[in-house]
N, C-alpha and C positions, 0 to 999 in steps of 0.2 A: 250805572252806565248802560246804555242801549247797545246791544250787539245783535247779530243775526247770523244764521247759517242756512244753507239750502234745506228745505223741508224734506224729511225722509219718511218712509212708510211707518216707522215706529212713532211718528208724531201724529198720525192720522186720528187716533182716539182723542187726543187733546184738541185737534182742530174741530172734530165733530162736536165735542163738548162746547167749544166756543161758539160754533155756528148755531147751537141750540139756545144760547143765552138770548133773552128777549131784546137786549139793546143791539145785538149783532143780527139776529134773525130778521128784525124789522127792515134792515137795509140790504142784507146779503140774500135773503130769501132763498136759502139753499137747503137741499135735502141733507139730513144729518145722520142717516144710517151708515154703518161702517162700509157697506157696499157703495153707497153714493159718494162718500168721501174718497174712497179708493178710486172709483171711476173718474171723478172730477179732478183730483189732485195727483193721482198716480203718474200720469204721463209727464207732468212737469217734474215731479220728484225723481223720476227715472231719466230725465234729460231727453225725453221723446217729444217734448213740446217746447216752443220758444220762450214761453213765459217763465220767469224766475219766481218761484214761490219760496219765500224766505221766512223762516221760523224766528220770531223776535224774542229776545231775552232782555230782562232788566236785572242787572247785577246777577246774571246767571239763572234767573227764574223765568220760565216761559210766560209771556204776556200777550202775544199776538202774532199776527201774520201780515206780511206785506207781499204783494204781487207787483212785479215790474216787468214791462215788456215794451218792445218797439212797436209802434203803430204799423210799420211796414210788414210785420209778421202777422198782423190781423187786418187785412185789407177791408173787410166788411165794416169793422169798427171805424177805421180811418175814413171810409167813404160816407158813413153816417154823419160823422163830424163835418166833413167837407160839404155834404148836402145841407147841413144846418148853417153853412157859411162861416165855419170856424177854420181859420188857417192852421194847417198841419204841415209844418216845414219838414223837409227831408231830415232824417235823423231824430225825429221827435219820439219821445217815449211817454208812457203813462204809468200810473201807480194805482193800486187799490190797497186798502189797509184796514185792519181792525185791531182794537185792543179787546181781547177776549175776556179778560178778568174784570167783572163788573166793579170791584172795589178799586181798580186802578183807572177807571174812566174819570174824566173831569179834573185831572191833576196835571195836565200838560204833557203827558207821555206821548200822545198822538202827535203833537207839534214837534216834540223832540225827535221822535222817530222819523217824521217826514223830513225835518232839517237834515238829519244824519243820512238818510237814504238819498236825498237830493245831492248832497256833497259827494257821497260815494259813487253816484251815477256818473258824475263828470270824470272820475278816475276809471271806474269799471267799464265804461262804455265811451271810449274816446271819440267816437263818431256821433255821439248824442249831442243834439243842439238845443233841445228844448224839452221840458216836461209839461205835459198838458193833462189836467185831471178834471173830467166832468163830475159833478156831484149834484144830486137832487136838491132842489131849492129848499125842501123841507128838512134836509139833514144838516141842520145848523151846527151841531158839534163837529161834523166833518169839515164843512167849509170854513168854520172858524179856525180849526187846526191848521188847514192849508194857509189861511191868512197869517196866523201866528208864525208859521214856518217860512214865510217870505214869498209865497206865491200870490199872484195878483189876479183878481177877477177880470177877465178880458171879454167875456161874452155871456149871453143868455142863449140857450139853445133848446130846441124841441128834440129830445132824444128818447129812445126806448128805455123805460125804467127797468131796474133790476127786479123790482117788486111790482107785479101787475096791479096792485091796489093804488099805485101812484100815477099821477098824470105825467106828462112828458117834460115838465119844466126842470131845466138843469142850469146851474151856473157852471162856467168853464173857467178854470184857474190855470195859470201858466207861470213858468219861470224859465229864463233862458240861461244858457251856459255863460258864466262870467267871462268877460273879455280879459285875456292876459295882456297887460300893457307891454310886456317884453316881446311878445310875438305879434302884436298888432300895431303896425306903424301909425295908423290913424289915432290910436290912443296915446301916443307919445307927445 
């Protein structure tokens, strides 16, 4: 069973280890020193930043990380998507994720995690309308996990890559909040 909790400072060594794994480092391109991890993940862990950094567990065992945030809290990111002609509705959120344990990749845990966090987002963030996730076109495992989790490719966009060795080619995936037939007269 996949669960998560807010990332804490005690988790930073594990996050640093995951970020140094080749399958993660390729796409996250993140410094892995204890100081860099504390610098970049500390503000969210302390609640000083709008991003939710969530430590992911599989049957109680740490396996990865998911970040969830509202585009409205990161206007530069939202503006970059809009400049690429991607519709970003009010209330839209985004995700970033990793399965840090190499032996657990390719087993469907990423899609399971994404499905679970999408479902939780509708409850945790009642004002959220949509989840939009850009992913580099070459990161096939990531975009396949999004597809298996029910997100749909809605655009191709030229966006700044996380890793400077990559070009700007991204796919954009989206899922909208399900319509509740009891509260939507048009659905009745």
